[in-house]
C-alpha positions as CSV (number, residue, x, y, z in Angstrom):
1,M,-24.5,127.3,52.9
2,F,-21.7,127.4,50.0
3,M,-19.0,125.6,52.6
4,N,-21.7,122.7,53.2
5,N,-22.5,122.4,49.4
6,G,-18.5,122.2,48.9
7,L,-18.1,119.5,51.3
8,R,-21.1,117.5,49.6
9,R,-19.3,117.8,46.2
10,A,-16.1,116.5,47.7
11,A,-17.4,113.7,49.8
12,T,-19.5,112.5,46.4
13,S,-16.8,113.4,44.1
14,L,-15.7,109.9,42.4
15,L,-12.8,111.5,40.7
16,L,-11.7,112.5,43.8
17,I,-12.3,109.5,45.6
18,V,-10.1,107.4,43.1
19,M,-7.5,109.6,43.5
20,I,-7.5,108.6,47.3
21,A,-7.3,105.4,46.1
22,L,-4.5,105.9,44.1
23,V,-2.4,107.8,46.8
24,T,-3.0,105.5,49.7
25,R,-2.0,102.4,47.6
26,S,1.1,103.9,45.8
27,A,2.1,105.8,49.5
28,F,2.0,102.0,50.9
29,A,3.7,100.6,48.0
30,W,6.7,103.2,48.6
31,Y,7.3,102.7,52.1
32,Q,6.8,98.7,51.6
33,E,9.4,99.1,48.9
34,R,12.0,101.3,50.8
35,Q,12.0,98.3,53.2
36,F,13.5,95.5,50.7
37,N,16.6,94.8,48.6
38,P,15.8,96.0,45.3
39,Q,17.2,92.4,44.2
40,V,14.8,90.5,46.4
41,L,12.0,92.8,44.9
42,S,13.2,91.3,41.4
43,V,12.8,87.4,42.1
44,V,10.7,86.8,45.6
45,P,7.0,88.6,44.2
46,F,7.2,86.4,41.4
47,Q,8.1,82.9,43.1
48,T,4.7,81.5,42.8
49,E,2.8,79.6,40.6
50,T,1.7,82.7,38.5
51,G,5.3,84.1,38.6
52,H,7.1,80.3,37.4
53,I,4.7,80.3,34.2
54,A,4.7,83.5,33.5
55,Y,8.6,82.7,33.0
56,S,8.1,79.8,31.1
57,I,5.8,81.8,28.9
58,A,8.5,84.3,28.5
59,S,11.8,82.0,27.6
60,G,9.4,80.7,25.0
61,K,8.3,77.5,26.9
62,G,4.8,78.3,26.7
63,F,2.2,77.4,29.3
64,T,4.3,75.3,31.5
65,S,6.0,74.4,34.7
66,P,4.2,76.1,37.5
67,F,6.6,75.1,40.0
68,Q,9.8,76.2,38.3
69,R,11.4,72.9,37.6
70,D,10.3,71.7,33.5
71,T,7.3,69.5,34.1
72,G,5.8,70.3,30.7
73,P,2.4,71.7,30.1
74,T,0.1,72.4,32.9
75,A,-3.6,73.9,33.5
76,W,-2.7,74.6,37.1
77,L,-4.2,78.1,36.6
78,A,-6.3,80.1,34.1
79,P,-4.6,81.4,31.2
80,V,-5.0,85.4,31.3
81,Y,-3.0,86.9,33.9
82,P,-0.1,84.7,33.8
83,Y,0.2,86.0,29.9
84,L,-0.3,89.1,31.0
85,L,2.7,88.9,33.2
86,A,4.8,87.2,30.9
87,G,4.1,90.4,28.7
88,I,5.8,92.3,31.2
89,F,8.7,90.1,31.5
90,R,8.9,90.7,27.9
91,L,9.1,94.1,28.1
92,F,11.0,94.6,31.3
93,G,12.7,91.7,31.4
94,I,12.4,88.2,33.3
95,Y,12.6,89.0,36.8
96,T,13.9,92.9,37.2
97,I,12.9,95.2,39.6
98,H,11.2,97.2,36.5
99,S,8.9,94.5,35.7
100,F,8.0,94.3,39.6
101,F,7.2,97.9,39.6
102,A,5.1,97.3,36.1
103,A,3.0,94.6,37.6
104,L,2.6,96.6,41.1
105,V,1.5,99.6,39.1
106,L,-1.0,97.4,37.2
107,N,-2.2,96.2,40.6
108,I,-2.7,99.8,42.1
109,L,-4.7,100.7,39.1
110,F,-7.0,97.8,38.9
111,S,-7.3,98.1,43.0
112,A,-8.3,101.9,42.5
113,G,-10.4,101.7,39.8
114,T,-12.6,99.3,41.5
115,C,-13.7,102.4,42.9
116,V,-15.9,103.2,39.8
117,P,-18.4,100.1,39.1
118,I,-18.7,100.1,42.7
119,F,-19.8,103.7,43.3
120,Y,-22.3,103.3,40.3
121,G,-23.6,100.0,41.3
122,G,-24.2,101.3,44.8
123,R,-26.0,104.6,43.3
124,R,-28.1,102.1,41.5
125,I,-29.2,100.1,44.4
126,A,-29.1,102.5,47.4
127,G,-28.8,106.2,46.3
128,L,-25.6,108.6,46.1
129,G,-25.1,108.6,49.8
130,V,-24.2,104.7,49.9
131,A,-22.3,104.9,46.6
132,S,-19.9,107.5,48.0
133,A,-19.9,105.8,51.5
134,V,-18.8,102.5,49.9
135,A,-16.2,104.1,47.3
136,W,-14.7,105.8,49.9
137,L,-14.7,102.5,52.1
138,W,-13.0,100.9,49.4
139,A,-10.0,103.6,48.6
140,L,-9.3,103.3,52.5
141,F,-9.9,99.5,53.0
142,P,-6.8,98.3,54.5
143,N,-6.3,95.3,52.5
144,A,-6.9,96.8,49.3
145,I,-4.1,99.1,50.2
146,I,-2.1,96.4,51.0
147,I,-2.5,93.2,48.6
148,P,-1.8,95.2,45.7
149,F,1.9,95.2,46.6
150,E,1.9,91.9,48.7
151,W,0.7,89.9,45.8
152,I,1.6,89.8,42.2
153,W,-1.6,87.5,41.1
154,D,-4.9,88.2,39.8
155,T,-6.2,89.1,43.5
156,S,-7.1,92.8,42.6
157,L,-8.2,92.2,38.8
158,S,-10.6,89.7,39.9
159,A,-11.8,92.6,43.1
160,L,-12.3,94.8,39.9
161,L,-14.2,92.5,37.8
162,V,-16.7,91.3,40.4
163,A,-17.6,94.8,41.1
164,T,-18.0,95.4,37.3
165,L,-20.0,92.0,36.8
166,L,-22.3,93.6,39.7
167,W,-22.5,96.5,38.0
168,A,-22.9,95.3,34.6
169,T,-25.9,92.8,35.9
170,L,-28.1,95.7,37.4
171,E,-27.6,97.8,34.0
172,L,-28.3,94.8,31.9
173,A,-31.6,94.0,33.7
174,E,-33.1,97.3,32.1
175,S,-31.4,96.6,28.5
176,R,-33.2,95.2,25.5
177,R,-30.4,95.3,23.4
178,V,-28.8,92.1,22.1
179,R,-25.4,93.8,21.7
180,D,-25.5,94.3,25.5
181,W,-26.3,90.6,26.7
182,C,-23.7,89.5,24.7
183,F,-20.8,92.1,25.9
184,Y,-22.3,90.5,29.5
185,G,-21.4,87.3,28.2
186,L,-18.0,88.2,26.7
187,L,-17.1,90.1,29.9
188,W,-17.8,86.8,32.3
189,G,-15.8,85.0,29.9
190,F,-12.9,87.4,30.1
191,A,-13.5,87.1,33.9
192,L,-13.4,83.3,34.0
193,L,-10.5,82.7,32.0
194,I,-8.6,85.2,34.8
195,N,-10.3,83.7,38.3
196,P,-12.5,80.6,37.3
197,A,-13.5,80.9,41.2
198,I,-15.9,83.6,40.5
199,A,-18.4,81.4,38.1
200,L,-20.6,80.1,41.0
201,P,-22.8,83.5,41.2
202,F,-23.0,83.7,37.2
203,P,-26.2,81.2,36.5
204,V,-27.9,83.3,39.6
205,L,-27.1,86.8,38.1
206,L,-28.0,85.9,34.6
207,A,-31.3,84.4,35.8
208,W,-32.1,87.1,37.6
209,A,-31.4,89.6,34.9
210,A,-33.6,87.6,32.3
211,Y,-36.4,87.4,35.2
212,R,-36.5,91.2,35.7
213,N,-36.0,92.0,32.0
214,R,-39.0,89.6,31.2
215,T,-41.2,91.8,33.6
216,R,-40.4,94.8,32.0
217,E,-41.6,93.5,28.3
218,R,-44.8,94.9,27.5
219,S,-45.6,93.9,24.1
220,S,-45.5,90.1,23.1
221,A,-43.3,90.6,20.2
222,W,-40.7,91.9,22.9
223,A,-41.5,89.3,25.5
224,S,-40.9,86.5,23.0
225,A,-37.3,87.4,23.0
226,W,-36.6,87.3,26.8
227,I,-35.3,83.9,26.4
228,V,-32.6,84.5,23.6
229,R,-31.0,87.3,25.0
230,P,-29.7,85.3,28.2
231,A,-29.3,82.4,25.7
232,L,-27.0,84.4,23.5
233,A,-25.0,85.5,27.1
234,A,-24.5,82.3,28.1
235,A,-23.2,81.0,24.6
236,M,-20.7,83.9,24.3
237,T,-19.5,83.2,27.8
238,I,-18.8,79.5,26.9
239,L,-17.4,80.4,23.7
240,C,-14.8,82.5,25.4
241,C,-13.8,79.4,27.3
242,V,-13.6,76.9,24.6
243,P,-10.5,77.5,22.9
244,W,-8.8,77.0,26.6
245,T,-10.8,74.0,26.9
246,I,-9.5,72.6,23.9
247,R,-6.1,73.3,24.5
248,N,-6.5,71.7,27.9
249,Y,-7.7,68.4,26.2
250,V,-5.4,68.2,23.7
251,Q,-2.6,68.7,26.5
252,F,-4.3,66.2,29.0
253,H,-6.7,64.0,26.9
254,R,-9.0,64.9,29.6
255,F,-12.0,67.5,30.1
256,I,-10.6,70.4,31.9
257,P,-12.7,73.4,31.2
258,L,-10.6,76.1,32.8
259,R,-8.0,74.9,35.2
260,S,-6.8,71.6,37.1
261,N,-6.0,71.8,40.6
262,F,-8.9,72.0,42.5
263,A,-8.4,68.2,43.5
264,F,-5.2,69.6,45.1
265,E,-6.9,72.4,46.9
266,L,-9.4,70.1,48.0
267,Y,-6.8,67.6,49.8
268,I,-4.3,70.3,51.3
269,G,-7.8,71.3,53.2
270,N,-8.9,67.6,54.2
271,N,-6.4,65.2,54.8
272,E,-4.7,63.4,58.0
273,N,-3.1,66.0,59.4
274,Y,-6.6,67.2,60.9
275,D,-7.4,63.8,62.6
276,E,-6.0,63.3,65.8
277,Q,-7.0,60.0,66.4
278,H,-5.0,58.5,63.1
279,R,-2.2,56.5,64.4
280,F,-0.2,55.8,61.6
281,R,0.3,58.9,59.8
282,P,3.3,58.5,57.6
283,G,4.6,62.4,58.3
284,A,2.7,65.5,58.3
285,I,1.2,66.2,55.0
286,T,2.5,69.6,53.9
287,Q,2.1,72.1,50.9
288,D,5.9,71.6,49.7
289,R,5.7,67.6,50.5
290,E,2.5,67.7,47.7
291,I,4.4,69.7,45.1
292,L,7.3,67.1,45.1
293,R,5.0,64.3,44.4
294,Y,3.7,66.5,41.8
295,L,7.3,66.7,40.3
296,H,7.5,63.1,40.0
297,M,4.2,61.8,39.0
298,G,3.1,64.6,36.6
299,E,-0.1,66.5,36.8
300,T,-2.8,64.2,35.8
301,A,-1.5,61.3,37.8
302,F,-1.1,63.7,40.5
303,M,-4.5,65.1,40.7
304,E,-6.3,62.1,40.4
305,E,-4.8,60.8,43.5
306,E,-5.5,64.2,45.3
307,K,-9.2,64.0,44.5
308,R,-9.1,60.3,45.5
309,K,-7.6,61.0,48.8
310,A,-9.7,63.9,49.7
311,I,-12.8,62.4,48.9
312,A,-12.1,59.2,51.1
313,F,-11.1,61.6,54.1
314,I,-14.4,63.8,53.7
315,V,-16.5,60.6,53.5
316,A,-14.5,58.8,56.8
317,H,-14.7,61.7,58.9
318,P,-18.2,63.3,58.5
319,R,-17.6,65.1,62.0
320,I,-14.1,66.4,61.7
321,E,-15.0,67.4,58.2
322,L,-18.1,69.9,59.9
323,W,-15.5,71.1,62.4
324,L,-13.4,72.2,59.5
325,V,-16.3,73.9,57.6
326,S,-16.7,75.9,60.5
327,Q,-13.0,77.0,61.1
328,R,-13.2,77.9,57.6
329,F,-16.3,79.9,57.5
330,A,-14.7,82.0,60.2
331,D,-11.6,82.1,58.4
332,F,-12.7,83.7,55.3
333,W,-15.0,86.2,57.0
334,L,-12.6,87.3,59.9
335,G,-9.5,86.6,58.4
336,T,-8.6,84.0,61.5
337,A,-10.4,81.2,63.0
338,S,-9.3,82.5,66.5
339,P,-10.1,86.7,66.4
340,L,-9.4,87.0,69.9
341,A,-6.3,85.0,70.1
342,A,-5.3,87.2,66.8
343,F,-6.2,90.4,68.6
344,R,-4.3,89.5,71.8
345,Q,-1.1,89.0,69.5
346,A,-1.2,91.9,67.5
347,D,1.7,93.9,68.2
348,S,1.2,97.3,66.2
349,P,-2.0,99.8,65.9
350,W,-1.8,99.2,62.2
351,L,-2.3,95.6,62.9
352,Y,-5.1,96.3,65.2
353,F,-6.8,98.3,62.8
354,I,-6.6,95.3,60.0
355,L,-8.0,93.0,62.3
356,A,-10.7,95.1,63.3
357,F,-11.7,96.4,60.0
358,N,-11.9,92.6,59.0
359,V,-14.5,92.0,62.1
360,V,-16.8,95.0,61.6
361,A,-17.1,95.0,57.8
362,P,-18.7,91.4,57.7
363,L,-20.5,92.2,60.6
364,C,-22.0,95.1,59.2
365,A,-22.4,93.2,55.3
366,F,-24.8,91.0,57.3
367,L,-27.0,93.7,58.5
368,G,-26.8,95.1,54.9
369,I,-28.4,91.8,53.8
370,L,-31.1,92.4,56.4
371,V,-31.7,95.8,55.3
372,L,-32.1,95.1,51.6
373,L,-34.6,92.3,52.3
374,A,-36.5,94.1,55.1
375,T,-37.1,96.7,52.7
376,K,-37.8,94.3,49.6
377,N,-35.1,96.2,47.5
378,S,-35.6,94.7,43.9
379,Y,-31.7,94.5,43.4
380,A,-31.0,92.5,47.0
381,L,-30.7,89.2,45.1
382,P,-27.9,89.8,42.8
383,V,-26.0,91.6,45.4
384,V,-26.4,88.8,48.1
385,T,-25.3,86.5,45.6
386,F,-21.7,86.7,45.8
387,P,-21.5,86.6,49.8
388,V,-23.6,83.6,49.7
389,V,-22.5,81.7,46.5
390,F,-18.8,82.6,46.3
391,P,-17.4,81.5,49.6
392,L,-19.2,78.0,49.3
393,L,-15.9,76.5,47.0
394,Y,-13.6,77.9,50.2
395,Y,-15.4,76.3,52.6
396,V,-14.7,73.2,51.5
397,T,-11.1,73.4,50.6
398,H,-9.0,76.2,52.5
399,T,-9.2,80.2,52.8
400,S,-7.3,83.4,53.9
401,L,-8.5,86.9,53.5
402,R,-6.5,86.9,50.1
403,Y,-9.3,84.2,48.9
404,R,-12.4,86.2,49.8
405,H,-10.8,89.9,48.4
406,P,-12.5,89.5,44.8
407,I,-15.9,89.7,46.7
408,D,-14.7,92.8,49.3
409,P,-16.0,95.2,47.2
410,V,-19.6,93.8,47.5
411,V,-19.1,92.9,51.2
412,L,-18.0,96.6,51.6
413,L,-21.3,98.1,49.6
414,L,-23.5,95.7,51.8
415,A,-21.9,96.9,55.0
416,A,-22.6,100.7,53.7
417,I,-25.9,99.5,53.2
418,G,-26.2,98.3,56.6
419,V,-25.0,101.2,58.2
420,H,-27.2,103.6,56.0
421,G,-30.1,101.3,57.1
422,L,-29.2,101.3,60.9
423,W,-29.0,105.2,60.8
424,R,-32.2,105.6,59.3
425,W,-34.1,103.5,61.7
426,C,-32.4,105.4,64.9
427,T,-33.4,108.7,63.6
428,R,-36.8,107.5,63.0
429,K,-37.1,106.0,66.2
430,I,-35.8,109.2,68.3
431,S,-37.8,111.7,66.0
432,K,-41.0,109.7,66.7
433,V,-42.3,111.2,70.2
434,P,-45.6,110.4,71.3
435,A,-48.0,112.5,70.3
436,A,-49.6,113.5,73.5
437,E,-46.3,115.0,74.5
438,T,-46.0,117.0,71.4
439,S,-49.0,118.3,70.3
440,P,-50.8,121.6,72.5
441,P,-53.7,120.8,74.4
442,N,-57.2,121.3,73.0
443,T,-58.4,124.9,72.7
444,P,-61.7,126.1,71.9
445,N,-62.0,127.5,68.6
446,T,-62.8,130.9,67.9
447,N,-63.1,130.6,64.2
448,E,-66.8,130.7,63.2
449,N,-65.8,129.3,59.7
450,S,-63.6,126.2,60.8
451,R,-64.7,123.0,60.1
452,P,-62.5,120.5,62.7
453,V,-62.2,117.2,61.4
454,A,-64.1,114.6,63.2
455,R,-62.7,112.0,65.6
456,A,-63.1,108.2,64.5
457,G,-66.2,107.1,65.3
458,R,-68.7,110.0,65.2
459,E,-70.1,112.0,62.8
460,R,-68.6,114.8,61.0
461,R,-70.0,118.0,62.5
462,T,-69.8,122.0,61.8
463,V,-69.6,123.4,65.2
464,T,-69.8,127.5,65.8
465,T,-68.4,129.1,68.8
466,D,-71.8,128.9,70.9
467,G,-71.8,125.2,70.9
468,R,-74.9,125.1,68.1
469,P,-74.7,122.5,65.4
């Protein structure tokens, strides 16, 4: 009994889970770091739009030049993570191994820290068992182990923010304090300044929290304030984004709320490359070619032309577009549009494990959605919103497993709920044996004072041993 209690405490210990998450990510990073020359790690991980903008900021040129060459001000990305990376450059040097390790440590801390909000969110939704299961899943999730090293980007921080936003939404629905709603709005504003792609679930979650909060109001005095609190939260979110929007308007003389590159991403995923009947193709459209056009045209003119061409292609090729959407759907959820081919081409047990995990997790998450809806769980809507609404942006542009990563904590939460629900259903079915097989045969009652319950449809009668009523 003592051993069982000890194992149970260990399995549900959040501190232990977080420590394991730190160890797994650090061990992978240590192993990978030994495979590369330090000079490579000093430069290559920063050869992205984020790294280039951070370089410009640290060099005193401001938020400019997403493609290394001097192209002037940009709104290609939201501001927070490039400024964070620029701060690392200022402290540890631009393109140095120390800067790489500093950014890597932050990514590992963001990823391991995600165990905390997803644990508490899971506990509120489905209890301690599911909470512990999803935290362990995240600690050992291969994508979450790999991405902190592979991508010096906002990806790991975005996953932490999504898990925190879900937990905050569940807690907020029970709160009447205006301060909590204002902090909730600030949290959303901060998240949008890091990754605007997570904006789509915001109205749904805010509306759900407001509605649930309203149904809990009892007095008319409190009931009249139900609309004020969500309005304040929305206002705080907007206020967080206003300074950056003003900056973009001053620089580009047009309304750009957070970032400008949607048109580029839309055209990369919707262009003549996908039309096999196109006879006069002027050469394959590649990301590198489009970036060269950006360098020559400037950001504003380039984005306008990308948007025009993408929309024209979508309107002219509806059947191709439907096929592309189906391919992106599979790619987003399974990591590849052709999972069977990927399995056949895998050349290591580690790769097999990654592919299998990324196929099983979404399937179990779908089962989790069914469990929440079937049991009429009161927290179903905010949890289901993320996997339903968040991917819509990527269904129309292009996608990869990295783009799914911000909602992976919610996907694993749903997977844990699905497996737990399936387990409970199976145990109930197994334990439910027909009464005829389990109940003992009827025997004469020898107790004169007994009063057995009468069968349905008959009068209740007191029966004695001699059969007299």
